[in-house]
N, C-alpha and C positions, 0 to 999 in steps of 0.2 A: 777265385770267384766268391762273391759275398752273398749271403742269404738275404732275402727280403724281410725287413723287419715288420712286425705287426703294425707299427706306427705308419709305415708307408702304405700298407694295405688299407688301413682305416681312413687315411687321408685321400685315397684315390677315389675320384668321382667317376662313376661309370654311367654312361648315357645309354638309355635303351629307348627304342622308338615307342611312340604312343600305340595303343591297342589297334587303332585303325591301320597304322602302317605295318604292324605285325601281321594283321590279317591279310593285307595286300601282299605282303611277302610270302605268306603261307599259301595263298591262292596261286601266286606265280610259280612257286616251287612245285606245287601239286600239279599244275599244268605241264611243267617240264617232266615231271615223273610220269604222268600219263602218256605224254608223247614218246618218251623213252621206252615205255612198256609196249606201246603200239609198234614202234620200230623193231623192237626185240621180237615181237610176235611175227612180224612180216619176214624178218630174217629167218626165223625158225621154219616158216612155211616154205620159203624158197630154197632152203638147204636140204629139204627132205627128198 
């Protein structure tokens, strides 16, 4: 197995979404997190 040379790293172009897309993604993931927490709380209530 060969190491990655610094030249390859410097030539690699990384694309990242614009800020608006990053914010949409963060909002979506936060909503999933909230939903997961709600389900977790419901499970805790029903298992007592």
